Every structure is written in C-alpha cells, then in structure tokens.
Wavefront OBJ file of the C-alpha trace (Angstrom):
o trace
v -0.051 -45.246 44.098
v -1.914 -43.566 41.176
v -2.070 -40.308 43.155
v 1.662 -40.488 43.838
v 2.418 -41.095 40.144
v 0.126 -38.228 39.076
v 1.723 -35.870 41.584
v 5.186 -36.912 40.427
v 4.274 -36.275 36.807
v 2.840 -32.864 37.723
v 6.002 -31.921 39.613
v 8.173 -33.173 36.726
v 6.078 -31.206 34.234
v 6.407 -28.058 36.322
v 10.183 -28.504 36.518
v 10.398 -29.024 32.746
v 8.149 -26.020 32.088
v 10.212 -23.925 34.473
v 13.356 -25.050 32.697
v 11.891 -24.103 29.323
v 10.860 -20.692 30.634
v 14.376 -20.134 31.979
v 15.878 -21.139 28.637
v 13.534 -18.791 26.779
v 14.270 -15.964 29.211
v 18.002 -16.387 28.621
v 17.449 -16.335 24.858
v 15.335 -13.191 25.195
v 18.214 -11.591 27.075
v 20.745 -12.626 24.410
v 18.533 -11.130 21.702
v 18.064 -7.887 23.611
v 21.765 -7.537 24.431
v 22.783 -8.105 20.829
v 20.324 -5.639 19.345
v 20.744 -2.864 21.914
v 24.542 -3.089 21.726
v 25.112 -3.915 18.077
v 21.857 -3.242 16.257
v 22.200 -1.714 12.800
v 18.644 -0.416 12.490
v 19.157 3.130 13.723
v 22.098 3.822 11.420
v 20.307 2.145 8.542
v 17.251 4.329 9.152
v 19.461 7.407 9.039
v 20.887 6.252 5.725
v 17.439 5.540 4.272
v 15.927 8.843 5.363
v 18.851 11.182 4.839
v 20.290 9.660 1.662
v 17.026 8.765 -0.078
v 14.369 10.669 1.873
v 10.635 10.310 1.285
v 9.702 7.485 -1.059
v 6.314 7.797 -2.703
v 5.428 4.769 -4.833
v 6.343 5.331 -8.455
v 8.969 7.944 -7.687
v 12.670 7.796 -8.491
v 13.376 7.865 -4.749
v 11.285 4.735 -4.213
v 13.266 2.872 -6.864
v 16.462 3.889 -5.055
v 15.029 2.493 -1.838
v 14.397 -0.847 -3.568
v 18.108 -1.189 -4.334
v 18.947 -0.013 -0.814
v 16.694 -2.640 0.818
v 17.987 -5.381 -1.432
v 21.558 -4.671 -0.320
v 20.656 -4.351 3.363
v 18.988 -7.768 3.341
v 22.113 -9.278 1.808
v 24.276 -7.539 4.397
v 22.032 -8.912 7.162
v 22.788 -12.460 6.025
v 19.723 -13.474 4.042
v 20.136 -16.792 2.216
v 17.961 -15.528 -0.629
v 16.996 -12.012 -1.725
v 14.650 -11.200 -4.577
v 12.355 -8.550 -5.992
v 8.637 -9.187 -6.415
v 7.059 -7.289 -9.286
v 4.075 -5.103 -8.436
v 2.026 -2.880 -10.751
v 1.370 0.282 -8.760
v -0.690 3.445 -9.245
v 1.372 6.601 -9.700
v 0.251 9.841 -8.069
v 2.136 13.132 -8.203
v 1.583 16.237 -6.097
v 3.077 19.134 -8.045
v 2.759 22.765 -6.951
v -0.221 23.728 -4.825
v -1.498 26.623 -2.752
v -4.521 27.728 -0.742
v -5.522 31.315 0.038
v -8.460 32.745 1.916
v -9.959 36.208 1.469
v -11.429 37.990 4.461
v -13.814 40.945 4.666
v -10.954 43.451 4.404
v -10.266 42.181 0.885
v -6.792 40.809 1.605
v -5.717 37.323 0.586
v -3.932 35.166 3.161
v -1.996 31.982 2.440
v -2.761 28.865 4.488
v -0.468 25.866 4.821
v -2.106 22.870 3.135
v -1.485 19.495 1.535
v -3.547 17.783 -1.118
v -4.761 14.392 0.017
v -3.130 11.431 -1.657
v -4.782 10.241 -4.909
v -6.731 13.507 -5.132
v -7.219 15.003 -8.571
v -6.168 18.631 -8.822
v -7.296 21.373 -11.157
v -4.447 21.512 -13.640
v -2.753 24.549 -12.152
v -5.845 26.724 -12.467
v -7.374 28.796 -9.682
v -10.719 27.636 -8.331
v -12.423 29.826 -5.778
v -15.684 30.025 -3.915
v -17.346 30.683 -0.604
v -16.576 28.320 2.260
v -19.271 26.581 4.247
v -18.315 24.693 7.408
v -19.744 21.514 8.907
v -18.654 19.772 12.094
v -19.819 16.274 11.191
v -21.174 14.117 8.388
v -24.554 14.172 10.062
v -24.582 17.953 9.833
v -23.485 17.789 6.202
v -26.175 15.249 5.318
v -28.827 17.686 6.522
v -27.656 20.429 4.135
v -29.790 20.696 0.987
v -27.825 20.396 -2.245
v -28.564 24.019 -3.216
v -26.697 25.194 -0.091
v -23.585 23.309 -1.203
v -23.632 23.826 -4.976
v -20.718 26.022 -6.069
v -19.330 26.190 -2.521
v -16.216 24.865 -0.821
v -16.998 22.488 2.029
v -14.831 22.623 5.148
v -15.206 19.407 7.174
v -14.050 20.610 10.568
v -14.146 17.299 12.438
v -11.517 17.167 15.207
v -9.280 14.282 16.229
v -10.904 13.029 19.435
v -8.340 13.728 22.149
v -10.331 11.762 24.738
v -9.264 8.400 23.296
v -6.248 7.038 25.175
v -5.578 4.748 22.233
v -4.901 7.295 19.509
v -5.482 4.815 16.686
v -9.164 4.754 17.672
v -9.341 8.524 17.172
v -7.477 8.164 13.879
v -9.908 5.571 12.536
v -12.823 7.710 13.664
v -11.611 10.860 11.904
v -10.280 8.900 8.920
v -13.742 8.638 7.385
v -13.583 12.363 6.576
v -10.272 12.053 4.768
v -11.489 9.151 2.679
v -14.907 10.498 1.691
v -14.885 14.322 1.875
v -14.291 14.806 -1.858
v -17.068 12.446 -2.937
v -19.528 13.864 -0.421
v -18.782 17.372 -1.696
v -19.106 16.368 -5.357
v -22.468 14.680 -4.818
v -23.938 18.075 -3.915
v -21.931 19.876 -6.633
v -19.443 21.568 -4.324
v -16.165 22.782 -5.828
v -13.681 21.112 -3.496
v -13.284 19.821 0.051
v -11.096 20.967 2.931
v -10.606 18.747 5.973
v -9.085 19.348 9.382
v -5.979 17.151 9.505
v -6.086 13.812 11.296
v -3.708 15.076 13.941
v -3.301 14.875 17.707
v -0.962 17.899 17.676
v -1.885 21.501 18.402
v 0.145 22.993 15.567
v -0.219 24.193 11.989
v 1.246 21.150 10.230
v -1.084 19.668 7.585
v -1.329 15.871 7.288
v -1.801 14.104 3.973
v -3.020 10.520 3.445
v -5.044 8.525 0.966
v -8.554 9.465 -0.082
v -11.004 7.686 -2.395
v -13.354 8.570 -5.196
v -16.672 6.861 -5.715
v -17.341 5.411 -9.128
v -19.484 7.654 -11.303
v -19.075 10.769 -9.117
v -17.087 13.804 -10.368
v -13.537 13.974 -8.974
v -13.159 17.231 -7.086
v -9.988 18.092 -5.118
v -9.567 17.340 -1.420
v -7.001 19.075 0.787
v -6.012 19.135 4.461
v -5.058 22.029 6.709
v -3.398 21.961 10.139
v -5.215 22.315 13.435
v -4.400 25.950 14.145
v -5.402 26.974 10.620
v -8.634 25.031 11.096
v -9.313 26.858 14.351
v -8.566 30.213 12.748
v -10.826 29.471 9.805
v -13.632 28.361 12.118
v -13.420 31.604 14.104
v -13.447 33.711 10.942
v -16.455 31.871 9.551
v -18.413 32.642 12.697
v -18.011 36.374 11.994
v -17.995 36.745 8.208
v -18.161 35.084 4.817
v -14.828 33.694 3.655
v -13.715 33.003 0.105
v -11.055 30.372 -0.594
v -8.872 29.997 -3.672
v -7.121 26.724 -4.500
v -4.447 26.049 -7.093
v -3.212 22.491 -7.447
v -1.456 20.302 -9.972
v -1.806 16.889 -8.352
v -3.269 13.825 -10.011
v -2.922 10.215 -11.049
v -0.353 9.450 -13.728
v -1.300 5.927 -14.710
v 0.483 2.790 -13.503
v 4.074 1.646 -13.316
v 6.007 -1.562 -12.681
v 7.716 -1.524 -9.300
v 8.868 -3.986 -6.654
v 8.572 -5.251 -3.116
v 11.877 -6.480 -1.693
v 12.071 -9.907 -0.028
v 14.816 -11.728 1.851
v 14.792 -14.912 3.922
v 16.755 -17.398 5.947
v 15.718 -20.947 5.118
v 14.124 -23.145 7.741
v 16.242 -26.004 9.056
v 13.284 -28.397 9.446
v 10.678 -27.232 6.917
v 9.849 -24.511 4.430
v 6.784 -23.123 6.211
v 7.073 -19.330 6.234
v 7.053 -16.802 9.056
v 6.781 -13.246 7.691
v 8.028 -10.085 9.365
v 7.743 -6.814 7.467
v 6.861 -3.185 6.959
v 6.248 -0.947 3.954
v 9.121 0.596 2.048
v 7.151 3.456 0.507
v 6.126 6.664 2.273
v 4.258 9.849 1.505
v 6.031 12.598 -0.426
v 6.584 14.880 2.569
v 9.018 14.495 5.443
v 11.372 11.511 5.348
v 9.089 8.566 6.102
v 11.060 7.781 9.259
v 8.363 6.508 11.623
v 6.026 5.660 8.726
v 7.471 3.290 7.836
v 11.233 3.383 7.648
v 11.184 2.226 11.264
v 9.256 -0.929 10.406
v 11.620 -1.732 7.548
v 14.834 -1.521 9.583
v 13.231 -3.330 12.534
v 12.282 -6.223 10.260
v 15.739 -6.472 8.717
v 17.173 -6.448 12.253
v 15.175 -9.594 13.073
v 16.894 -11.489 10.279
v 20.339 -10.086 11.132
v 19.977 -11.090 14.789
v 18.993 -14.665 14.007
v 22.085 -14.968 11.836
v 24.426 -13.190 14.260
v 23.343 -15.272 17.262
v 23.274 -18.435 15.132
v 19.740 -19.232 16.194
v 18.744 -22.377 14.305
v 15.359 -21.407 12.888
v 13.042 -24.358 12.278
v 10.897 -22.503 9.743
v 11.795 -20.070 6.978
v 11.908 -16.526 8.320
v 11.095 -14.049 5.575
v 11.419 -10.270 5.632
v 9.096 -8.449 3.241
v 9.572 -4.756 2.420
v 6.172 -4.101 0.901
v 5.588 -1.685 -1.979
v 2.735 0.821 -2.226
v 1.091 0.581 1.181
v 0.265 4.276 1.368
v -1.882 4.763 -1.713
v -2.902 1.343 -2.936
v -1.623 -1.610 -0.820
v -0.661 -3.314 -4.077
v 2.474 -4.851 -2.564
v 0.604 -6.714 0.166
v -2.059 -7.921 -2.240
v 0.516 -9.157 -4.750
v 2.504 -10.928 -2.057
v -0.533 -12.891 -0.826
v -1.588 -13.697 -4.403
v 1.866 -15.029 -5.289
v 2.097 -17.038 -2.060
v -1.231 -18.692 -2.851
v -0.204 -19.438 -6.441
v 3.031 -21.020 -5.184
v 1.165 -23.082 -2.563
v 3.346 -21.667 0.193
v 2.290 -22.420 3.742
v 2.512 -19.391 6.028
v 2.543 -20.037 9.759
v 2.445 -16.439 10.932
v 2.975 -12.841 9.808
v 3.727 -9.690 11.799
v 4.047 -6.115 10.584
v 5.556 -3.027 12.173
v 3.698 0.030 10.870
v 2.827 2.148 13.885
v 6.045 4.061 14.425
v 9.399 3.465 16.052
v 8.386 4.399 19.592
v 8.801 2.142 22.654
v 7.001 -1.186 22.191
v 4.060 -1.662 24.532
v 2.272 -4.674 23.094
v 1.482 -7.023 20.247
v -1.945 -7.049 18.615
v -3.082 -10.549 17.661
v -5.496 -11.267 14.803
v -5.939 -15.025 15.047
v -8.025 -17.773 16.650
v -8.307 -18.025 20.422
v -6.033 -21.063 20.676
v -3.096 -19.268 19.068
v -3.925 -16.015 20.857
v -3.959 -17.667 24.277
v -0.704 -19.447 23.562
v 1.051 -16.170 22.786
v -0.573 -14.460 25.765
v 0.823 -17.237 27.984
v 4.299 -15.880 27.193
v 3.553 -12.489 28.705
v 5.970 -12.947 31.635
v 8.823 -13.267 29.171
v 7.914 -9.931 27.579
v 7.145 -7.926 30.712
v 10.805 -7.081 31.465
v 10.915 -5.342 28.078
v 7.901 -3.136 28.806
v 5.507 -5.192 26.673
v 2.237 -5.985 28.403
v -0.672 -5.358 26.008
v -1.834 -8.406 24.025
v -5.502 -7.442 23.851
v -5.637 -5.920 20.346
v -7.257 -7.921 17.553
v -5.958 -6.212 14.423
v -2.902 -6.331 12.195
v -1.294 -4.277 9.443
v -2.809 -3.555 6.046
v 0.065 -5.191 4.127
v -0.531 -8.559 5.767
v -4.326 -8.299 5.776
v -4.519 -10.279 2.482
v -2.590 -13.107 4.171
v -5.020 -13.059 7.084
v -7.889 -13.352 4.618
v -6.274 -16.618 3.511
v -6.334 -17.913 7.100
v -2.842 -16.944 8.248
v -2.531 -15.807 11.899
v -1.301 -12.199 11.820
v -0.106 -9.595 14.301
v 1.176 -6.049 14.620
v 3.771 -4.498 16.885
v 2.091 -1.941 19.166
v 4.426 0.923 20.093
v 3.456 3.709 22.477
v 0.894 5.635 20.371
v 0.799 9.040 22.047
v 3.141 10.946 19.697
v 2.574 9.113 16.435
v -0.297 11.223 15.116
v 1.568 14.430 15.862
v 3.804 13.670 12.868
v 2.015 10.981 10.836
v 1.936 11.767 7.066
v 3.627 15.157 7.519
v 6.840 17.022 6.832
v 7.656 16.419 10.516
v 8.172 12.664 10.076
v 11.958 12.838 10.041
v 14.863 10.793 11.360
v 15.390 13.244 14.225
v 12.009 12.218 15.682
v 13.195 8.620 16.198
v 14.962 7.498 19.371
v 17.612 4.811 18.968
v 16.717 2.748 22.044
v 12.996 2.866 21.347
v 13.524 1.793 17.744
v 15.817 -1.079 18.684
v 13.541 -2.259 21.478
v 10.880 -2.706 18.799
v 13.318 -4.884 16.842
v 14.070 -6.791 20.039
v 10.432 -7.615 20.773
v 9.705 -8.718 17.215
v 12.786 -10.955 17.211
v 11.779 -12.457 20.553
v 8.278 -13.162 19.289
v 9.542 -14.719 16.049
v 11.874 -16.897 18.122
v 8.941 -18.171 20.211
v 6.715 -18.739 17.185
v 9.463 -20.571 15.341
v 10.201 -22.767 18.354
v 6.643 -23.606 19.388
v 4.480 -23.707 16.252
l 1 2 3 4 5 6 7 8 9 10 11 12 13 14 15 16 17 18 19 20 21 22 23 24 25 26 27 28 29 30 31 32 33 34 35 36 37 38 39 40 41 42 43 44 45 46 47 48 49 50 51 52 53 54 55 56 57 58 59 60 61 62 63 64 65 66 67 68 69 70 71 72 73 74 75 76 77 78 79 80 81 82 83 84 85 86 87 88 89 90 91 92 93 94 95 96 97 98 99 100 101 102 103 104 105 106 107 108 109 110 111 112 113 114 115 116 117 118 119 120 121 122 123 124 125 126 127 128 129 130 131 132 133 134 135 136 137 138 139 140 141 142 143 144 145 146 147 148 149 150 151 152 153 154 155 156 157 158 159 160 161 162 163 164 165 166 167 168 169 170 171 172 173 174 175 176 177 178 179 180 181 182 183 184 185 186 187 188 189 190 191 192 193 194 195 196 197 198 199 200 201 202 203 204 205 206 207 208 209 210 211 212 213 214 215 216 217 218 219 220 221 222 223 224 225 226 227 228 229 230 231 232 233 234 235 236 237 238 239 240 241 242 243 244 245 246 247 248 249 250 251 252 253 254 255 256 257 258 259 260 261 262 263 264 265 266 267 268 269 270 271 272 273 274 275 276 277 278 279 280 281 282 283 284 285 286 287 288 289 290 291 292 293 294 295 296 297 298 299 300 301 302 303 304 305 306 307 308 309 310 311 312 313 314 315 316 317 318 319 320 321 322 323 324 325 326 327 328 329 330 331 332 333 334 335 336 337 338 339 340 341 342 343 344 345 346 347 348 349 350 351 352 353 354 355 356 357 358 359 360 361 362 363 364 365 366 367 368 369 370 371 372 373 374 375 376 377 378 379 380 381 382 383 384 385 386 387 388 389 390 391 392 393 394 395 396 397 398 399 400 401 402 403 404 405 406 407 408 409 410 411 412 413 414 415 416 417 418 419 420 421 422 423 424 425 426 427 428 429 430 431 432 433 434 435 436 437 438 439 440 441 442 443 444 445 446 447 448 449 450 451 452 453
C-alpha cells in the first residue's frame, strides 16, 4: 500500500510539474509575442541615439538623457519614478591629434583617441622616439634608461583565438588600464596602446584607464589595429618619432543622477532589479553600449504592465549613471539600498550589446544557480542555452557584494568588440529583432524569479 501511495504521489507531482511547465511556456510565448510585435525598445533606442547621441557623464547630453529616461519610464507604466543623486567625476576630451615622422622627414597623421580619464598636455606638442613592446613581461625587462624620454607603444593584440570575446577583452584590458602608469614609472613621455578590438580596421577604441597614486600622470592614447600594424612594420625598419597634442583631462566633480522606476509588488516590497547604464563614451552614439541595455530594461517593465502580469515583488528598472568612467551610479544605488534597509531578491544587468541573446550568466550560490538552470527547456526555443557564466555587470557588482544574487544577459559576443567604445557604435549597428529578443529573455527570467523566489 505504501508503494502504491508513493507512486501515486510521484505521478501526481509529475502531472502538477508538467502543468506548471506548460503554464510557464504559455506565459513565455505571450511575453515574446507582445515584445516582438509591439515592443517600443527599438524606436526608443533610435530616439535616444539620434536625438541625444553619445552621453558622457557630466555632459549636457547626459543630463538630457536623464529627462528622456524619466519620461520613458512613466510612459512604460511605472508606479513610481525618481532620480537618485550621484556625485560623478567629469572628464572632457577636447581637441587631440597624433602624428608620426618617418625617415623621409614627413609627418603623417594617425587616427587616435585618448583613453578615458587620461590627463592631456594642455594643447601643447609633446614628441619623442617610439619604442615598442609586445607584452608587459617584455616591458618589465627594459631598463629605465631605455624608456626615459621615450614614447612607449604597447602593441598587445586582442587574442582572436578566444571564442568568448570577453575573455580576450579582459586579457588585453590590463594594457589600457595600466599603460600610462607603467610608462611614467620609467619616465616615459606618454603611452600608446593597440586598441582592444576584434576588428581588422583602423578605428581606435577608447575606454577607462587608471593612474596610480604618487606616479606622474602622463597621457595614454589608443590607435586602431591597422595603424598599429603599420607602426610595427615601420619600427622594424627605422626609428620613428611621434608627436601628440591633447587637451583632455579631469574637470572636477558634478552632481548628476541615475534614473529609477518601478512597479510595486502585490505581495511584498522585496526588490528585483533590471538595468543598464545610461551614460556612454563621447564617441559614436552609445547604441550597443549601453543604450540597448536601457531600452531592454524599460521594455521589461512595460511588458509586465501591458500583459497585466501580477508581480509578487517590486520590479525596479535602474538606469545607472557613470558606469564608463567611475561606476558611481552603481555604488550609490547599493549604498542607498543598504541605508534604506531594502531587501533585494535579484538583480540583472544588460551591458554586453543588443545582439541575439545566447545565455544568462549567474553570479550566485549553487542552489539558486541550479534552480535557474532547471528552467533551460523554457528558454531553449528562444535560442538561450548558456547558463555557465559566473559573472555579472559592474553596476550591480556592489549589490552582489552585499549578498544579492546577480546576473547578466549574454548576447552573441562575436561582433561586440568590433565597435565597443568607438565612433562605430551607432543605432544602425543594432538589429530590431535581436534587441527585442534580449528584452524578451530578460522579461521571461524576471517573470520566473518573481513567481518562484
């Protein structure tokens, strides 16, 4: 009799589980149909990029984007919308140029971009002989007298062998962050790096660099891959002089804002966060990085309201300020949440481009991770299969440090570092269906989290 009862309970449980899976699958389909047919994200991205454009923290354009995001959250149906004050660093680029002089005595202009947060040289020309190194190990072996008064070219390539391009990006990123300080320690004049780029073109990529306390602040600039190859070939045959003129530098701090909107939970006030960063670099239009993440996050809220999904927990969209050159928005958000004793169940960020979603990276304990991975069959019809990553976005990293389970949408990564942090990051590079599929997957995940946690 006990065996019969146990078998009956097992069969009943399977039927119930199957029924739940069917219900969830139908809800996934409703979400997908709504977003792919009626999603606002693509048109909103066009408005953000073409009307406002790039949005460096502290700029007039960024402040316009704050008002834009505030209105879009209201339009999406948020119950509450507010601005969260953030004190941000202000960096300005100004005019800049790089020329090289070959053995024939002619000067040639090279396309370049100063790295973000780099200090320039006040519009003056600084010139010197270039020395090239292929790695930090090679640079470390150079005696200081070989570097003093020279310009150091760190010609470290983006490793094309990595299928996951973010691994290559993290690998090469050490050169962007540290080239200036390494050069200054041996009294070099300034640093040039090969751009952190998977493309075979001449488009320079910017991005944040850092100075080490107590070390002189020399400029750091990036050149595109074909310019790097050309410079390498020239240096093999002759001495090359470079001349830099730049006006970039830090301009103090300024009060700015992250933009927040939410729909209140029907059962409790525990918070589920979905977000991206509203700022961008001062080149291109900030379409993939990270206008895409902003409109995808707003789409989550809009879809819950449009489909009248009764959310148990508060679903909060955060458009973070200052991710690119300070991450002050994410830090302030976590600090305020802690001060207000808010309980956060989960946070997900979209900050890897608006390409087709392929997975969700999960930075959390194994119990939560395995629960989400158990939903994989629901996501497979939407092309999402990869749940193996264990990282999440920089804006929600401070929440994770407080014990909140965090995640990041993982789009197809193959094209992202062709355009990342460049003038090529424009609206035209974003595909409507790919962008909206990202919104779909995030909404589906938030639905499952809200229902089951």
